[in-house]
N, CA, C and O atoms as a CHARMM CRD file, in Angstrom:
* protein
*
  380
    1    1 MET  N      8.54100  34.87500 -62.58200 PROA 1      0.00000
    2    1 MET  CA     9.63500  33.39900 -62.40000 PROA 1      0.00000
    3    1 MET  C      9.95500  33.86000 -60.87200 PROA 1      0.00000
    4    1 MET  O     10.38200  32.92900 -60.18900 PROA 1      0.00000
    5    2 GLY  N      9.84500  35.01900 -60.24300 PROA 2      0.00000
    6    2 GLY  CA    10.26900  35.23100 -59.35100 PROA 2      0.00000
    7    2 GLY  C      9.71100  34.48200 -58.34900 PROA 2      0.00000
    8    2 GLY  O     10.44600  34.19900 -57.40300 PROA 2      0.00000
    9    3 ASP  N      8.29500  34.00300 -58.34000 PROA 3      0.00000
   10    3 ASP  CA     7.56000  32.86700 -57.23300 PROA 3      0.00000
   11    3 ASP  C      8.71900  31.77700 -56.91100 PROA 3      0.00000
   12    3 ASP  O      9.30700  31.37100 -55.90800 PROA 3      0.00000
   13    4 VAL  N      8.72800  31.51200 -58.38400 PROA 4      0.00000
   14    4 VAL  CA     9.82500  30.10900 -58.35700 PROA 4      0.00000
   15    4 VAL  C     10.63300  30.29800 -57.75900 PROA 4      0.00000
   16    4 VAL  O     10.93500  29.47000 -56.90000 PROA 4      0.00000
   17    5 PHE  N     11.26800  31.30500 -57.89700 PROA 5      0.00000
   18    5 PHE  CA    12.83900  31.34300 -56.96400 PROA 5      0.00000
   19    5 PHE  C     12.72900  31.28100 -55.56700 PROA 5      0.00000
   20    5 PHE  O     13.26700  30.59900 -54.69500 PROA 5      0.00000
   21    6 LYS  N     11.78100  32.29000 -55.58900 PROA 6      0.00000
   22    6 LYS  CA    11.15200  32.67800 -53.79800 PROA 6      0.00000
   23    6 LYS  C     11.04100  31.07700 -53.07400 PROA 6      0.00000
   24    6 LYS  O     11.64600  30.67000 -52.08200 PROA 6      0.00000
   25    7 ALA  N      9.81200  30.16900 -54.14900 PROA 7      0.00000
   26    7 ALA  CA     9.65800  28.88500 -53.22600 PROA 7      0.00000
   27    7 ALA  C     10.63700  28.01400 -53.58000 PROA 7      0.00000
   28    7 ALA  O     10.38800  26.94100 -53.03000 PROA 7      0.00000
   29    8 LEU  N     11.87200  27.93400 -54.38800 PROA 8      0.00000
   30    8 LEU  CA    12.82700  27.33600 -53.99500 PROA 8      0.00000
   31    8 LEU  C     13.61000  27.42700 -53.24500 PROA 8      0.00000
   32    8 LEU  O     14.38900  26.50100 -53.02100 PROA 8      0.00000
   33    9 SER  N     13.65800  28.72000 -52.53900 PROA 9      0.00000
   34    9 SER  CA    14.56300  29.18100 -52.06800 PROA 9      0.00000
   35    9 SER  C     14.15400  28.73400 -50.16400 PROA 9      0.00000
   36    9 SER  O     14.30500  29.30600 -49.08500 PROA 9      0.00000
   37   10 ASP  N     13.68600  27.63900 -50.55400 PROA 10     0.00000
   38   10 ASP  CA    12.70700  27.35800 -48.71500 PROA 10     0.00000
   39   10 ASP  C     13.21000  25.84300 -48.95000 PROA 10     0.00000
   40   10 ASP  O     12.93700  25.24500 -49.99000 PROA 10     0.00000
   41   11 LEU  N     13.89000  25.32400 -48.01400 PROA 11     0.00000
   42   11 LEU  CA    14.30500  23.61200 -48.02000 PROA 11     0.00000
   43   11 LEU  C     13.01800  22.83000 -47.74200 PROA 11     0.00000
   44   11 LEU  O     12.72200  22.18000 -48.74500 PROA 11     0.00000
   45   12 THR  N     12.49900  22.72800 -47.14400 PROA 12     0.00000
   46   12 THR  CA    11.27900  22.20500 -47.09900 PROA 12     0.00000
   47   12 THR  C      9.90000  21.99800 -48.35000 PROA 12     0.00000
   48   12 THR  O      8.94900  21.27500 -48.64800 PROA 12     0.00000
   49   13 ARG  N     10.66000  23.23500 -48.75400 PROA 13     0.00000
   50   13 ARG  CA     9.80800  23.01300 -50.63100 PROA 13     0.00000
   51   13 ARG  C     10.69300  22.16500 -51.74200 PROA 13     0.00000
   52   13 ARG  O     10.26600  21.59700 -52.74700 PROA 13     0.00000
   53   14 ARG  N     12.06000  22.25000 -51.26000 PROA 14     0.00000
   54   14 ARG  CA    12.77400  21.70800 -52.27900 PROA 14     0.00000
   55   14 ARG  C     12.59500  20.09300 -51.95400 PROA 14     0.00000
   56   14 ARG  O     12.26700  19.33400 -52.86600 PROA 14     0.00000
   57   15 LYS  N     12.81500  19.62700 -50.67000 PROA 15     0.00000
   58   15 LYS  CA    12.35400  18.51200 -49.94800 PROA 15     0.00000
   59   15 LYS  C     10.74000  17.68400 -50.89200 PROA 15     0.00000
   60   15 LYS  O     10.48200  16.65100 -51.51000 PROA 15     0.00000
   61   16 ILE  N     10.08400  18.87600 -50.48200 PROA 16     0.00000
   62   16 ILE  CA     9.22100  18.07600 -51.03700 PROA 16     0.00000
   63   16 ILE  C      8.50500  17.68800 -52.13600 PROA 16     0.00000
   64   16 ILE  O      7.64300  16.84600 -52.38800 PROA 16     0.00000
   65   17 LEU  N      9.45300  19.03600 -53.05500 PROA 17     0.00000
   66   17 LEU  CA     9.47700  18.51500 -54.83900 PROA 17     0.00000
   67   17 LEU  C     10.37100  17.36000 -55.00900 PROA 17     0.00000
   68   17 LEU  O     10.11800  16.46700 -55.81800 PROA 17     0.00000
   69   18 GLU  N     11.69900  17.36800 -54.05100 PROA 18     0.00000
   70   18 GLU  CA    12.12500  15.78600 -54.14200 PROA 18     0.00000
   71   18 GLU  C     11.44100  14.55600 -53.86400 PROA 18     0.00000
   72   18 GLU  O     11.90500  13.52200 -54.34300 PROA 18     0.00000
   73   19 LEU  N     10.38600  14.51800 -53.14700 PROA 19     0.00000
   74   19 LEU  CA     9.65000  13.58300 -52.62000 PROA 19     0.00000
   75   19 LEU  C      8.78800  13.81600 -53.67500 PROA 19     0.00000
   76   19 LEU  O      8.97600  12.96700 -54.54700 PROA 19     0.00000
   77   20 LEU  N      8.11900  14.42800 -53.90000 PROA 20     0.00000
   78   20 LEU  CA     7.08400  13.84600 -55.70300 PROA 20     0.00000
   79   20 LEU  C      7.77900  13.95800 -56.92200 PROA 20     0.00000
   80   20 LEU  O      7.10800  14.29800 -57.89600 PROA 20     0.00000
   81   21 GLN  N      9.28600  13.69100 -57.11600 PROA 21     0.00000
   82   21 GLN  CA     9.80000  13.68000 -58.21500 PROA 21     0.00000
   83   21 GLN  C     10.05300  11.76000 -58.38700 PROA 21     0.00000
   84   21 GLN  O     10.27500  11.11900 -59.41400 PROA 21     0.00000
   85   22 LYS  N      9.95500  11.42900 -57.41200 PROA 22     0.00000
   86   22 LYS  CA    10.00500  10.05800 -57.14500 PROA 22     0.00000
   87   22 LYS  C      8.67400   9.27700 -57.31700 PROA 22     0.00000
   88   22 LYS  O      8.71600   8.08100 -57.60800 PROA 22     0.00000
   89   23 GLU  N      6.98100  10.20700 -57.07100 PROA 23     0.00000
   90   23 GLU  CA     5.93900   9.87400 -57.03000 PROA 23     0.00000
   91   23 GLU  C      5.12400  10.48300 -56.23500 PROA 23     0.00000
   92   23 GLU  O      5.31400  10.70100 -55.03900 PROA 23     0.00000
   93   24 PRO  N      3.92500  10.85800 -57.06000 PROA 24     0.00000
   94   24 PRO  CA     2.38000  11.41800 -56.52800 PROA 24     0.00000
   95   24 PRO  C      2.47900  11.28700 -55.45500 PROA 24     0.00000
   96   24 PRO  O      2.82900  10.17100 -55.07000 PROA 24     0.00000
   97   25 LEU  N      2.23200  12.31300 -54.48900 PROA 25     0.00000
   98   25 LEU  CA     1.23500  11.92400 -52.90400 PROA 25     0.00000
   99   25 LEU  C      0.85100  12.72200 -52.50900 PROA 25     0.00000
  100   25 LEU  O      1.21000  13.87900 -52.73000 PROA 25     0.00000
  101   26 ASN  N     -0.07100  12.33400 -51.74100 PROA 26     0.00000
  102   26 ASN  CA    -1.13900  13.37100 -51.03900 PROA 26     0.00000
  103   26 ASN  C     -0.52500  13.89100 -49.64100 PROA 26     0.00000
  104   26 ASN  O      0.55600  13.54900 -49.16200 PROA 26     0.00000
  105   27 ALA  N     -1.46600  14.80200 -49.08900 PROA 27     0.00000
  106   27 ALA  CA    -0.56500  15.55000 -48.26900 PROA 27     0.00000
  107   27 ALA  C     -0.08300  15.18100 -46.61300 PROA 27     0.00000
  108   27 ALA  O      0.71500  15.53600 -45.74600 PROA 27     0.00000
  109   28 GLY  N     -1.14800  14.24200 -46.86900 PROA 28     0.00000
  110   28 GLY  CA    -0.35500  13.17700 -45.29500 PROA 28     0.00000
  111   28 GLY  C      0.64900  12.31000 -45.53400 PROA 28     0.00000
  112   28 GLY  O      1.12000  11.86400 -44.48800 PROA 28     0.00000
  113   29 GLU  N      1.11300  11.93600 -46.44200 PROA 29     0.00000
  114   29 GLU  CA     2.10800  10.87600 -46.87600 PROA 29     0.00000
  115   29 GLU  C      3.07700  11.76800 -46.78300 PROA 29     0.00000
  116   29 GLU  O      4.00400  11.60100 -45.99000 PROA 29     0.00000
  117   30 ILE  N      2.99200  12.84100 -47.58400 PROA 30     0.00000
  118   30 ILE  CA     4.39400  14.02700 -47.79300 PROA 30     0.00000
  119   30 ILE  C      4.53600  14.61200 -46.40900 PROA 30     0.00000
  120   30 ILE  O      5.70500  14.97200 -46.26900 PROA 30     0.00000
  121   31 ALA  N      3.70500  14.88600 -45.16800 PROA 31     0.00000
  122   31 ALA  CA     3.52700  15.19400 -43.98800 PROA 31     0.00000
  123   31 ALA  C      4.69300  14.37600 -43.18300 PROA 31     0.00000
  124   31 ALA  O      5.70200  14.87300 -42.68300 PROA 31     0.00000
  125   32 ASN  N      4.23200  12.72600 -43.18100 PROA 32     0.00000
  126   32 ASN  CA     4.86400  11.71900 -42.97200 PROA 32     0.00000
  127   32 ASN  C      6.49000  11.82100 -43.13700 PROA 32     0.00000
  128   32 ASN  O      7.16800  10.94200 -42.60700 PROA 32     0.00000
  129   33 TYR  N      7.02500  12.70800 -43.74600 PROA 33     0.00000
  130   33 TYR  CA     8.72200  12.79600 -43.86400 PROA 33     0.00000
  131   33 TYR  C      8.71500  14.21700 -43.06900 PROA 33     0.00000
  132   33 TYR  O      9.45600  14.95300 -43.72100 PROA 33     0.00000
  133   34 PHE  N      8.33000  14.75000 -42.22300 PROA 34     0.00000
  134   34 PHE  CA     8.66200  16.01000 -42.13700 PROA 34     0.00000
  135   34 PHE  C      8.50500  16.17900 -40.32000 PROA 34     0.00000
  136   34 PHE  O      7.48200  15.58900 -39.97200 PROA 34     0.00000
  137   35 GLN  N      9.01100  16.61700 -39.49500 PROA 35     0.00000
  138   35 GLN  CA     8.48000  17.29000 -38.09900 PROA 35     0.00000
  139   35 GLN  C      7.72900  18.53600 -38.30500 PROA 35     0.00000
  140   35 GLN  O      8.37900  19.48600 -37.86900 PROA 35     0.00000
  141   36 ILE  N      6.61300  18.88100 -38.80400 PROA 36     0.00000
  142   36 ILE  CA     6.08300  20.11100 -38.86100 PROA 36     0.00000
  143   36 ILE  C      4.83300  19.40100 -38.86200 PROA 36     0.00000
  144   36 ILE  O      4.55400  18.21500 -39.04000 PROA 36     0.00000
  145   37 THR  N      3.91900  20.77700 -38.53500 PROA 37     0.00000
  146   37 THR  CA     2.53800  20.37900 -38.65000 PROA 37     0.00000
  147   37 THR  C      1.49900  20.77000 -40.30400 PROA 37     0.00000
  148   37 THR  O      1.42200  21.66600 -41.14500 PROA 37     0.00000
  149   38 LYS  N      0.75900  19.19100 -39.94300 PROA 38     0.00000
  150   38 LYS  CA     0.33300  19.53000 -41.17100 PROA 38     0.00000
  151   38 LYS  C     -0.34300  20.72800 -42.06600 PROA 38     0.00000
  152   38 LYS  O     -0.46500  20.74100 -43.29100 PROA 38     0.00000
  153   39 PRO  N     -0.75800  21.74700 -41.10700 PROA 39     0.00000
  154   39 PRO  CA    -1.01600  23.25900 -41.61900 PROA 39     0.00000
  155   39 PRO  C     -0.19500  23.82700 -42.49100 PROA 39     0.00000
  156   39 PRO  O     -0.41300  24.35400 -43.58200 PROA 39     0.00000
  157   40 SER  N      0.87300  23.64000 -41.81800 PROA 40     0.00000
  158   40 SER  CA     2.79900  24.10300 -42.32900 PROA 40     0.00000
  159   40 SER  C      2.86600  23.30200 -43.80900 PROA 40     0.00000
  160   40 SER  O      3.21300  23.95900 -44.79000 PROA 40     0.00000
  161   41 ILE  N      2.56600  22.03000 -43.94700 PROA 41     0.00000
  162   41 ILE  CA     3.03100  21.39700 -45.25800 PROA 41     0.00000
  163   41 ILE  C      1.55300  22.28400 -45.97900 PROA 41     0.00000
  164   41 ILE  O      1.69500  23.09000 -46.89800 PROA 41     0.00000
  165   42 SER  N      0.72600  22.08200 -45.61000 PROA 42     0.00000
  166   42 SER  CA    -0.45200  22.63700 -46.37600 PROA 42     0.00000
  167   42 SER  C     -0.14500  24.02300 -47.28500 PROA 42     0.00000
  168   42 SER  O     -0.42300  24.20500 -48.47000 PROA 42     0.00000
  169   43 HSD  N      0.38500  24.75400 -46.53500 PROA 43     0.00000
  170   43 HSD  CA     0.90800  26.40700 -47.08400 PROA 43     0.00000
  171   43 HSD  C      1.79200  26.00700 -47.46500 PROA 43     0.00000
  172   43 HSD  O      1.77700  26.92600 -48.28400 PROA 43     0.00000
  173   44 HSD  N      3.09000  25.21500 -47.84000 PROA 44     0.00000
  174   44 HSD  CA     4.16100  24.71300 -48.33800 PROA 44     0.00000
  175   44 HSD  C      3.74300  24.30000 -49.79700 PROA 44     0.00000
  176   44 HSD  O      4.42700  24.73300 -50.72400 PROA 44     0.00000
  177   45 LEU  N      2.46900  23.34500 -50.10900 PROA 45     0.00000
  178   45 LEU  CA     1.81700  23.11000 -51.13500 PROA 45     0.00000
  179   45 LEU  C      1.30100  23.88000 -51.65800 PROA 45     0.00000
  180   45 LEU  O      1.37900  23.90000 -52.88600 PROA 45     0.00000
  181   46 VAL  N      0.69700  24.65800 -51.10700 PROA 46     0.00000
  182   46 VAL  CA     0.01800  25.90000 -51.86200 PROA 46     0.00000
  183   46 VAL  C      0.77500  26.98700 -52.41100 PROA 46     0.00000
  184   46 VAL  O      0.49000  27.62200 -53.42700 PROA 46     0.00000
  185   47 ILE  N      2.10900  27.20500 -51.39500 PROA 47     0.00000
  186   47 ILE  CA     3.15600  27.76100 -52.49900 PROA 47     0.00000
  187   47 ILE  C      3.79200  27.08500 -53.75900 PROA 47     0.00000
  188   47 ILE  O      3.98400  27.69600 -54.81000 PROA 47     0.00000
  189   48 LEU  N      4.07400  25.88300 -53.57700 PROA 48     0.00000
  190   48 LEU  CA     4.28900  25.09900 -54.69400 PROA 48     0.00000
  191   48 LEU  C      3.34700  25.11700 -55.43900 PROA 48     0.00000
  192   48 LEU  O      3.73100  25.57200 -56.51700 PROA 48     0.00000
  193   49 LYS  N      2.17700  24.83800 -55.46500 PROA 49     0.00000
  194   49 LYS  CA     0.94800  25.16300 -56.20100 PROA 49     0.00000
  195   49 LYS  C      1.00600  26.45900 -57.12900 PROA 49     0.00000
  196   49 LYS  O      0.95900  26.45200 -58.35900 PROA 49     0.00000
  197   50 ASN  N      1.13000  27.69400 -56.20800 PROA 50     0.00000
  198   50 ASN  CA     0.58700  29.01100 -57.01600 PROA 50     0.00000
  199   50 ASN  C      1.55100  29.13500 -58.26100 PROA 50     0.00000
  200   50 ASN  O      1.22900  29.46900 -59.40200 PROA 50     0.00000
  201   51 CYS  N      2.60100  28.84800 -57.87000 PROA 51     0.00000
  202   51 CYS  CA     3.73700  29.27100 -58.86200 PROA 51     0.00000
  203   51 CYS  C      3.74700  28.29100 -60.35700 PROA 51     0.00000
  204   51 CYS  O      4.18700  28.58300 -61.46800 PROA 51     0.00000
  205   52 GLY  N      3.13900  27.15400 -59.91500 PROA 52     0.00000
  206   52 GLY  CA     2.72100  26.27200 -60.95700 PROA 52     0.00000
  207   52 GLY  C      4.37200  24.99600 -60.72100 PROA 52     0.00000
  208   52 GLY  O      4.80900  24.42400 -61.71900 PROA 52     0.00000
  209   53 LEU  N      4.77900  24.85800 -59.85800 PROA 53     0.00000
  210   53 LEU  CA     5.66100  23.86100 -59.52900 PROA 53     0.00000
  211   53 LEU  C      5.15500  22.38000 -59.04600 PROA 53     0.00000
  212   53 LEU  O      5.72900  21.29800 -58.92300 PROA 53     0.00000
  213   54 ILE  N      4.11000  22.73200 -58.87800 PROA 54     0.00000
  214   54 ILE  CA     3.52400  21.09400 -58.80200 PROA 54     0.00000
  215   54 ILE  C      1.51900  21.34800 -59.19500 PROA 54     0.00000
  216   54 ILE  O      0.97600  22.44300 -59.34300 PROA 54     0.00000
  217   55 ILE  N      0.98600  20.28400 -59.25300 PROA 55     0.00000
  218   55 ILE  CA    -0.41100  20.28100 -59.66100 PROA 55     0.00000
  219   55 ILE  C     -0.80300  19.06500 -58.74300 PROA 55     0.00000
  220   55 ILE  O     -0.15800  18.09900 -58.33600 PROA 55     0.00000
  221   56 ASP  N     -2.15600  19.49500 -58.56300 PROA 56     0.00000
  222   56 ASP  CA    -2.98300  18.29800 -57.81400 PROA 56     0.00000
  223   56 ASP  C     -4.28500  17.93900 -58.49300 PROA 56     0.00000
  224   56 ASP  O     -4.86400  18.60900 -59.34700 PROA 56     0.00000
  225   57 GLU  N     -4.61600  16.90000 -58.03600 PROA 57     0.00000
  226   57 GLU  CA    -5.73200  15.67600 -58.33400 PROA 57     0.00000
  227   57 GLU  C     -6.36300  15.46700 -57.86200 PROA 57     0.00000
  228   57 GLU  O     -5.67200  14.99500 -56.95900 PROA 57     0.00000
  229   58 ARG  N     -7.55000  15.30800 -57.44800 PROA 58     0.00000
  230   58 ARG  CA    -8.47000  14.78800 -56.79200 PROA 58     0.00000
  231   58 ARG  C     -8.98800  13.27000 -56.95600 PROA 58     0.00000
  232   58 ARG  O     -9.82100  12.92600 -57.79500 PROA 58     0.00000
  233   59 LYS  N     -8.40900  12.47200 -56.08600 PROA 59     0.00000
  234   59 LYS  CA    -8.61600  10.67500 -56.51800 PROA 59     0.00000
  235   59 LYS  C     -9.59400  10.56400 -55.15700 PROA 59     0.00000
  236   59 LYS  O     -9.13800  10.61200 -54.01400 PROA 59     0.00000
  237   60 GLY  N    -10.80300  10.43100 -55.43000 PROA 60     0.00000
  238   60 GLY  CA   -11.68500  10.11700 -54.11000 PROA 60     0.00000
  239   60 GLY  C    -11.74100  10.85200 -52.91300 PROA 60     0.00000
  240   60 GLY  O    -12.37300  11.88400 -53.13700 PROA 60     0.00000
  241   61 GLN  N    -11.25500  10.77500 -51.38900 PROA 61     0.00000
  242   61 GLN  CA   -11.08600  11.65700 -51.09500 PROA 61     0.00000
  243   61 GLN  C    -10.01900  12.31800 -50.76100 PROA 61     0.00000
  244   61 GLN  O     -9.98600  13.27100 -49.98200 PROA 61     0.00000
  245   62 ASN  N     -9.27800  11.92300 -51.23200 PROA 62     0.00000
  246   62 ASN  CA    -7.82800  12.28900 -51.37900 PROA 62     0.00000
  247   62 ASN  C     -7.36000  13.61800 -52.53100 PROA 62     0.00000
  248   62 ASN  O     -8.05900  13.79100 -53.53000 PROA 62     0.00000
  249   63 ILE  N     -6.46100  14.26600 -52.34200 PROA 63     0.00000
  250   63 ILE  CA    -5.97500  15.03600 -53.05600 PROA 63     0.00000
  251   63 ILE  C     -4.22000  14.87200 -53.08800 PROA 63     0.00000
  252   63 ILE  O     -3.38500  15.23900 -52.26100 PROA 63     0.00000
  253   64 ILE  N     -4.02900  13.99800 -54.70900 PROA 64     0.00000
  254   64 ILE  CA    -2.85400  13.58500 -55.09200 PROA 64     0.00000
  255   64 ILE  C     -2.11200  14.34600 -55.63200 PROA 64     0.00000
  256   64 ILE  O     -2.46700  14.39800 -56.81000 PROA 64     0.00000
  257   65 TYR  N     -0.70800  15.41000 -55.35200 PROA 65     0.00000
  258   65 TYR  CA     0.38600  15.94100 -56.09300 PROA 65     0.00000
  259   65 TYR  C      1.14200  15.66400 -56.66500 PROA 65     0.00000
  260   65 TYR  O      1.67800  14.59500 -56.37300 PROA 65     0.00000
  261   66 SER  N      1.54500  16.26300 -57.56700 PROA 66     0.00000
  262   66 SER  CA     2.61700  15.92700 -58.68200 PROA 66     0.00000
  263   66 SER  C      3.32500  16.99600 -59.08200 PROA 66     0.00000
  264   66 SER  O      3.00700  18.16900 -58.88600 PROA 66     0.00000
  265   67 ILE  N      4.73000  16.42200 -59.90400 PROA 67     0.00000
  266   67 ILE  CA     5.36300  17.75100 -60.01100 PROA 67     0.00000
  267   67 ILE  C      4.86100  18.49300 -61.29300 PROA 67     0.00000
  268   67 ILE  O      4.16400  17.72200 -61.95300 PROA 67     0.00000
  269   68 ASP  N      4.95800  19.53200 -61.78000 PROA 68     0.00000
  270   68 ASP  CA     4.33700  20.07400 -63.05500 PROA 68     0.00000
  271   68 ASP  C      6.06000  20.37500 -63.84300 PROA 68     0.00000
  272   68 ASP  O      6.71900  21.40700 -63.71800 PROA 68     0.00000
  273   69 MET  N      6.32200  19.54400 -64.37000 PROA 69     0.00000
  274   69 MET  CA     7.46400  20.05700 -65.13200 PROA 69     0.00000
  275   69 MET  C      8.10100  21.30100 -66.09500 PROA 69     0.00000
  276   69 MET  O      9.26200  21.53300 -66.43100 PROA 69     0.00000
  277   70 THR  N      7.05200  21.87500 -66.33800 PROA 70     0.00000
  278   70 THR  CA     6.92600  22.48700 -67.44000 PROA 70     0.00000
  279   70 THR  C      7.55500  24.14400 -66.97400 PROA 70     0.00000
  280   70 THR  O      8.09600  24.82200 -67.84800 PROA 70     0.00000
  281   71 VAL  N      7.39400  24.77300 -65.30300 PROA 71     0.00000
  282   71 VAL  CA     7.85300  25.75000 -64.84500 PROA 71     0.00000
  283   71 VAL  C      9.31800  25.64000 -64.58800 PROA 71     0.00000
  284   71 VAL  O     10.02800  26.60700 -64.31300 PROA 71     0.00000
  285   72 LEU  N      9.81700  24.15000 -64.71700 PROA 72     0.00000
  286   72 LEU  CA    11.31500  23.55900 -64.31900 PROA 72     0.00000
  287   72 LEU  C     11.65900  23.44000 -65.88900 PROA 72     0.00000
  288   72 LEU  O     12.87300  23.54000 -66.06400 PROA 72     0.00000
  289   73 GLN  N     11.03800  23.28100 -66.90200 PROA 73     0.00000
  290   73 GLN  CA    11.73300  23.27200 -67.91400 PROA 73     0.00000
  291   73 GLN  C     11.92900  24.81400 -68.13200 PROA 73     0.00000
  292   73 GLN  O     13.03000  25.35800 -68.20400 PROA 73     0.00000
  293   74 ASP  N     10.97200  25.31000 -68.20800 PROA 74     0.00000
  294   74 ASP  CA    10.93200  27.33000 -68.55400 PROA 74     0.00000
  295   74 ASP  C     12.62300  27.53800 -67.98300 PROA 74     0.00000
  296   74 ASP  O     13.54300  27.94400 -68.69300 PROA 74     0.00000
  297   75 MET  N     12.74500  27.09300 -66.33300 PROA 75     0.00000
  298   75 MET  CA    13.47500  27.70800 -65.39900 PROA 75     0.00000
  299   75 MET  C     14.99100  27.41300 -66.20900 PROA 75     0.00000
  300   75 MET  O     15.82600  28.28700 -66.44000 PROA 75     0.00000
  301   76 MET  N     15.10900  26.01100 -66.55800 PROA 76     0.00000
  302   76 MET  CA    16.51700  25.55800 -67.32000 PROA 76     0.00000
  303   76 MET  C     16.80400  26.53200 -68.88600 PROA 76     0.00000
  304   76 MET  O     17.89200  27.01200 -69.20400 PROA 76     0.00000
  305   77 LYS  N     15.71500  26.62100 -69.56500 PROA 77     0.00000
  306   77 LYS  CA    15.99700  27.24300 -70.74300 PROA 77     0.00000
  307   77 LYS  C     16.02500  28.62800 -70.51700 PROA 77     0.00000
  308   77 LYS  O     16.26900  29.23200 -71.56200 PROA 77     0.00000
  309   78 TRP  N     15.82700  29.53300 -69.30800 PROA 78     0.00000
  310   78 TRP  CA    16.03500  30.87900 -69.12500 PROA 78     0.00000
  311   78 TRP  C     17.47200  30.80300 -68.44100 PROA 78     0.00000
  312   78 TRP  O     18.10500  31.84700 -68.28600 PROA 78     0.00000
  313   79 PHE  N     18.08500  29.36000 -67.95600 PROA 79     0.00000
  314   79 PHE  CA    19.46500  29.20600 -66.91600 PROA 79     0.00000
  315   79 PHE  C     20.23700  29.07500 -68.46100 PROA 79     0.00000
  316   79 PHE  O     20.97100  30.03500 -68.69600 PROA 79     0.00000
  317   80 MET  N     20.18900  28.24600 -69.31600 PROA 80     0.00000
  318   80 MET  CA    20.45000  28.27800 -70.55000 PROA 80     0.00000
  319   80 MET  C     20.86700  28.97300 -71.27100 PROA 80     0.00000
  320   80 MET  O     21.88100  28.64100 -71.88400 PROA 80     0.00000
  321   81 ASN  N     20.04900  30.65900 -71.57600 PROA 81     0.00000
  322   81 ASN  CA    20.35100  31.12200 -72.37600 PROA 81     0.00000
  323   81 ASN  C     20.89900  32.19600 -71.42300 PROA 81     0.00000
  324   81 ASN  O     21.42800  33.04800 -72.13800 PROA 81     0.00000
  325   82 PHE  N     20.98300  32.45900 -70.42600 PROA 82     0.00000
  326   82 PHE  CA    21.90600  33.29800 -69.27400 PROA 82     0.00000
  327   82 PHE  C     22.94500  33.30200 -69.46000 PROA 82     0.00000
  328   82 PHE  O     23.74800  34.21400 -69.66000 PROA 82     0.00000
  329   83 MET  N     23.08300  31.58400 -69.37600 PROA 83     0.00000
  330   83 MET  CA    24.66700  30.92700 -69.47100 PROA 83     0.00000
  331   83 MET  C     25.61600  31.27300 -70.96700 PROA 83     0.00000
  332   83 MET  O     26.73500  31.76500 -71.11000 PROA 83     0.00000
  333   84 ASP  N     24.58900  30.76500 -71.96400 PROA 84     0.00000
  334   84 ASP  CA    25.14800  31.45800 -73.20400 PROA 84     0.00000
  335   84 ASP  C     25.46000  33.18500 -73.78200 PROA 84     0.00000
  336   84 ASP  O     26.14700  33.55100 -74.73700 PROA 84     0.00000
  337   85 ARG  N     24.67100  34.00000 -72.79800 PROA 85     0.00000
  338   85 ARG  CA    24.84600  35.69900 -72.99000 PROA 85     0.00000
  339   85 ARG  C     26.48600  35.31800 -72.57800 PROA 85     0.00000
  340   85 ARG  O     27.45700  35.39200 -73.33100 PROA 85     0.00000
  341   86 GLY  N     26.46400  34.89200 -71.14900 PROA 86     0.00000
  342   86 GLY  CA    27.67900  35.08800 -70.65700 PROA 86     0.00000
  343   86 GLY  C     28.76000  34.18000 -71.25000 PROA 86     0.00000
  344   86 GLY  O     29.88200  34.61000 -70.98100 PROA 86     0.00000
  345   87 GLU  N     28.76300  33.34300 -71.78900 PROA 87     0.00000
  346   87 GLU  CA    29.98100  32.96200 -72.49900 PROA 87     0.00000
  347   87 GLU  C     30.35100  33.77500 -73.76400 PROA 87     0.00000
  348   87 GLU  O     31.51300  34.07600 -74.03500 PROA 87     0.00000
  349   88 SER  N     29.03700  34.18300 -74.68900 PROA 88     0.00000
  350   88 SER  CA    29.21100  34.98100 -75.53600 PROA 88     0.00000
  351   88 SER  C     29.81500  36.23600 -75.59200 PROA 88     0.00000
  352   88 SER  O     30.41900  36.72600 -76.54600 PROA 88     0.00000
  353   89 ASP  N     29.51600  36.91800 -74.03600 PROA 89     0.00000
  354   89 ASP  CA    29.83900  38.31300 -73.82600 PROA 89     0.00000
  355   89 ASP  C     31.57500  38.04800 -73.41000 PROA 89     0.00000
  356   89 ASP  O     32.32600  39.00400 -73.60100 PROA 89     0.00000
  357   90 ASN  N     32.05400  36.99100 -72.95500 PROA 90     0.00000
  358   90 ASN  CA    33.17500  36.85300 -72.49900 PROA 90     0.00000
  359   90 ASN  C     34.08400  36.42100 -73.48500 PROA 90     0.00000
  360   90 ASN  O     35.29000  36.57000 -73.29000 PROA 90     0.00000
  361   91 GLU  N     33.61100  35.84800 -74.63500 PROA 91     0.00000
  362   91 GLU  CA    34.35600  35.35100 -75.71200 PROA 91     0.00000
  363   91 GLU  C     34.36200  36.84200 -76.90400 PROA 91     0.00000
  364   91 GLU  O     35.34200  37.00800 -77.63000 PROA 91     0.00000
  365   92 GLU  N     33.14200  37.83200 -76.95300 PROA 92     0.00000
  366   92 GLU  CA    33.96500  39.43400 -77.22400 PROA 92     0.00000
  367   92 GLU  C     34.78700  39.68700 -76.20300 PROA 92     0.00000
  368   92 GLU  O     35.53200  40.42900 -76.84300 PROA 92     0.00000
  369   93 LYS  N     35.16800  39.67600 -75.34100 PROA 93     0.00000
  370   93 LYS  CA    35.79800  40.64900 -74.42900 PROA 93     0.00000
  371   93 LYS  C     36.99000  39.95700 -75.10600 PROA 93     0.00000
  372   93 LYS  O     37.82000  40.73000 -75.58400 PROA 93     0.00000
  373   94 SER  N     37.22700  38.64000 -75.23400 PROA 94     0.00000
  374   94 SER  CA    38.99800  37.95300 -74.92300 PROA 94     0.00000
  375   94 SER  C     39.13800  38.35800 -76.52100 PROA 94     0.00000
  376   94 SER  O     39.97300  37.56100 -76.95000 PROA 94     0.00000
  377   95 ILE  N     38.84500  38.95900 -77.28000 PROA 95     0.00000
  378   95 ILE  CA    39.07000  39.20800 -78.75400 PROA 95     0.00000
  379   95 ILE  C     39.66700  40.39500 -79.32800 PROA 95     0.00000
  380   95 ILE  O     39.80200  40.49100 -80.54700 PROA 95     0.00000
């Protein structure tokens, strides 16, 4: 899960995820939202893909990127378990 946190620490990658939340896009469409080079966008996409936050699918000559909610759901479960443990620890201390 460390790779996911590292990927999410970057503003550009978080913005890419926000774009893909709305609709699947190819790399060129994603690049249109940024003032950085296309190779830089590709680098960010590789990082997001390697940690499982996005998936890609070839459609003709394009590669279409979309969010893979599985990792985000796993993170949410971890956060919820973490919060539950923290609350139960606080309840035990106050007794």
